[in-house]
N, C-alpha and C positions, 0 to 999 in steps of 0.2 A: 393392830398396827403392823405387826410383823408380817402378817399375810400379804399386806399391800406391797411390801418392799422385799418380797422373796427373791432370792438370786436365781438366775437361769441355771437349769440343770444340764447335764451332759447331753440329754436328748434334744434340747433346743439347738445346741451347736451342730449336731448331726444333721438336723433338718435344714439348717441354713447352708451348710456346706453342700448338701445335695442339690439345693436349689441353684446355688452358684455354679455347680458343675453342669447341671442340666442347661442352664442359660448359656454357659460358655460353649457347651457342645452344640447347642442349636445355632449359635452364632457362627461357630466353625463350619457346621454343615451348610449354612446359608452362604458363607463365603466360598466354600468349596464348590457349591452348586453354581454360584455366580461365575467363578473362575472357569469351571467346566463349560458353562453356557457360552462364555466369551470365547473359549478355545473352539467350541463347536461351531459358533457363528463365524469365527475367523476362518475355520477350515471350510465351512460351507460357502462363505463369501469368496474364498480363494478358488473354490471349485467353479463358481460362476465366472470369476475373473479370468481364469486360465483355461476354461473349456473352449473347445473349437467345434465348429460344425463338421459333420461327417461327410459332407458332399465332396466327391472327387472332381466334379465339374461345377462351373457356375450354375447357380440355381435361382430361379425367379420366385419372388415372394410378393404377393399382392396384399397390401394393407388397405382395408376398407375404412371408410370414414367412421370415426368413433371407436375403432378397435384399439385395445390397450396394448402396452408394451409386453406385459406378461404373457398374453395370448400369442404374440408373435414369437417370443423367445421359446415358449413351450413347443410351438410347432416346429421351429427350426432345430431345436436341440432335443427333440423326441422325449419331452417330459422328464428329462434326467434330473431336474432340480426340484427340491421340496417346494411346494407352492407357497407355504408360509414364509420360508426363508427368502424365496424370490421376491415376495411382496416387501419384506424388510429391506432387501438390497435395493429395490427400486425406490423405496422411501429415502434411502440414504443417497440416492442419485436422481433427484427430481428433474435435473436438466436433461435426462435421457428418455423421458416419458412422453414428450410432446410430439407424437408421431404425425407424419404427413401422409395422407392417403395417396396411393399410387402403386405402381409395380416396379420393383427394384431388383437388380442383379446382385446376388451375394456371392463373393468369390469363395473358392474352396478354402476350408480351414479357417473361417472367420471367427473371431471372438465375439462375445456378447456386446461389448462396447463398440466394436467395429460395425456389427450389424445395425445397432441402434443409431450410430453416427451416420451410416449410409441413408437410413430412412429419414433421419432428422434433416439431412441436407436437402431433401426434396428432389435430388437428381435421379429422376426415374430412368429406367432402362429405355433406351431409344433405339429405333430402327431407321433405316434410310431407304429411300427409293429414288432412282435416278431417271430423269428424262434426258435422253442423249440429244446433244445438239444436232439439228438437222432432221429430227424425226417429225412425224406428223401426229395430229391429234389421235388418229386411230391407233397409232403405235403406243401412245401414252395410255390409252384406255386398256390396251392389251397388257401393258406393264402393271397397271393397277389391278386388273383382274387376276394376275398371276401372284400377287402378294398374299401370303397366308396370314400376315399379321394385321392387315387393315380390316376394318369393318366395311363390308361391301354394301353401300347404300344405293349405288347406281343400279338400275335394272340391268339384267344381263344383256338385253337387246339395245342398250343405249348406243345411239349413233353420235358422231361428232356434232351434227347439226342440232341435236337435242340439248347439248350442254348449256348454251346461253340461257334457256328458260329454266333448266334445273338449277343452275348456279346463280341465277338472277343477275347476270352481268350485261344486260342490255340487248339491243337488237343487232345480232350478228348472225346472219344466215349461214356464214361459214366462219367458225371460230379458229381456223388455222392460224398459228403464230401468236395466239393471245396468251399462251402459257410459257413462261420462261424455262428454257432448257437448263436444268440445274439439278443438284442433289438436295433432297428435302428430308429432314429428320421428322420422325413421328413416334408416338407412343402407342402402346396397346390401348385400344378403345377409340383411336382416331379413325376417321372414315376416309374413303376414297374421295368423297366430295370435299372434305376439309383440305386434303392435299391439293386438289385442283384449284380450290379457291385461293390457297396460298400461292400457287404458281401463277395464277392470274394477277393477284395483287403485286407479286414480285415483278412481273413483267410491266405492269402499269406504272409502278413506282420508278423502276429503273429507266424506262423509256421517257417518262416525264422529266426525270433528272437530267438525262443526257440531251433531251430536246432543248432544255433551257440553256445548255452550254454549247449548243451546236455551232459549227462553223458558219460563217456568213455566206449568203448567196447560194445556198444549196437548192437544187431543183425539186424540192418537196413542198407541197402545200399544207402538209399536216404531219404530225408525228406518226400517224398510221402509215402514210406513204413511206416514211423512213423505215418503219418496221417491215414493210413489203420488201424494200431494198435489202434490208439486213438479212431477210430469209434467203434471198437469192445469193448474197455474198456467202452465207453459211453453206449453201449447197455447192457453191463453185470451188471453194478452197478449203482443204483440211490443214493448211499451213497458216498458223495464227499470224505470223509476222507479215505475210503478204496480203492479208485481207484489206488493209487501207489502200494498197495498190489496186486490188480488184475493184474496190469501191470507186477509186478515181476513174477507172475505165468507164464504168457505168454512168457516173456523174458527168463525165466529159461527153459521152454519147447522148445523154438526155439534153445537155445544154446545146448540142449541135443539131438536135432534132433527129438523131439517128435511132433506128430501132435497136433494142438491146440485144436481140438475137442470142439469147442464152438458153442452152439446152435444158437445164433443170425445170424451167417453166413449161417447156414442151412436154417433158415427161409428166409433170403434174397435170397438165391439161388433158392428156390422153388417158390418164388413169390406169386401169388394169390392162389396157392394151399394150403398155410398155412391158417388155419381157427381157430387157437387157440390151436391145438395139433400137436406135432411132432410125426410122425409115423416112424416105422422102414424103410419104403420105402424112406422116406426123408433122413435118415442117409445114405442110400445106393445109393442115387441119384447122378449120375455122372455129376456134374456141377462144374465150377471153383471156386465156393464159399463154397463148402462142405468141411469144415476143418476136417471132419471125414475120408475123402478120400485123399485130397490133402496134399502135404507137404508144410509147411511154411504158408505164408500169402495169403489171396485171392487177386485177381488182382486189386481191387479198394476198397475204403472205402464202408461201408454198411449203413452209416448214417452220419449225420452232428454232429461232436463232438464239445463240448464246450471247453473253455480254460483249464478247470481243467483236462479233459481227455487228451488233447494234452500234458500238463505238465507231467501228470502221465506217458504217453508213453515214454517221453524223460528223465524223472527223476524217474524211478521206485524205490521202496524200495529194499534194499539189503536183500533178504530172500532166503531160500532154498525150498520154497513152490512150489509144482507141481500141486496141485489140489485145488478146492474150490467148495462149494455147498451152497445154500441158507440156512439160519437158520430156515426159516419158510415161511408161505404163504405171510407174509407182507414183501415186498421188502425193506422196510426201516430198517428192522432188520439186513441187511447186510449178510455176508457169513461166513462160517467156512472154514478155510484154513488148508491144510494137506500137509505133506512132503512125504508121501508114500501112496500106494494104499490101504493098510489095514486100515489106519486111515481115509482115504477118504470114504471108504465103511461104516465105522461106522458113519461118519458124514451124509452120505446119509440116513442111517436108522433113524437117529435122525430127519432128515428133513421130511421123510415120516411119522414118528410118529406125528410130529407137524401138518402136513397136515390133517391126519386122525382126530386129536383132533379138529382142526378148523372146518372141515366138520361136525363133530358130534355136536359141539356146535352151529353151524349156519345152521343146516339142514333145519329148518323151513324157514329161509330166502332164502336159495338156491332153495328149492322146490317151494316156494311161488312166485318165480320170482323177489324178491327184490334184490337178489344177481346178480352179473354180471360175465362174463368170466374173468374179471380182479381181482375179489375177491379172487379166488383160481386159478391162472393161471396154464396152463397144461404143461409148459415146464420148464426145469431147468433154462434156461436163464431168465425166468420170475419168478424165485423163486419157481419152482415146478418141478415135475418129469413127463415127457411125457409118452405116451403110448408105446414108443419105449422100455421102460425098461432100458434105459441107466442110468448109475450111476450118471451122472450129468455133468454140464458144466466143461470143462477142465477135462474130464474123463480119465480113464486109457487106456493104449494101449491094 
């Protein structure tokens, strides 16, 4: 019986103490490891949070469909983060991982969160291309070809008359004026064809909208005729505020059965023969655009009108003007408007006097070659009087 109830000896107490010590030490080590791990992750996460890209200039980054946030960050930050820590950080920030494919501009010194926020926004880097008011389709094609950011889908030999078939926009032997003069935003990967289609749709939509709200009793049988008129107005005046007056002159002449007699149509009709001066032979040239010969409007627009010119064609001022001529060599000075031929001829004389004074004051510049053909243009449509001797744009019958 005594052996069953024998008391523990000093050795048993020593083993128990040792076990407790070992257990306590292990717990302490685990706790220290956890604390150190927390400090390490906090430091690493802080490194991610406060790191900045090294680019001194804006840089473009393209995110492909299905690409993950980790790959984008490693690329932009030159693999400076531990991949395992980065994965943990992204798991802690799941809202920053749903990237949208595209090309984005990253500003200099951007943080990780800023980079991911830009990509999450979907606001891709955009570029712009401008079709200037009053230019022709051939000029638009040249602008498109010069762009280094567009995808060039159009064949290099594409002519203006080829565009309707390429774009699928109907039967238009001459597509002049069908593309709205405006500035268009595009992204990398967009094509020249897509820009032209947008310009065509913009023109179509805006013209239809303005046609529905047009003034009453205008001498146009269709919206297309209004577009033809808008193109002439666009070429006749660079002064936005006077375009409704310009429109009123042409509308009044159409209503009275008078020929439009507008030089921009003559220039368009003679094509490359025009080299800065309108000759009498041009005014007598029998082509469908010569409004000194034909009745009414030419068959197509002669340029790309902007919105202001289209509005002016459909909402002209109410005047009884039948003539106008430039005030002087500077097209920004606008025009003098007249109700009768006598007043118009006096205005033409004033214009010629202004041109003579300009040439006298700038004779040295013009002779020295510092001037240009645009300094004192040679046609009334360009704020001057041509060699034809014609009284001026919208001249007398």
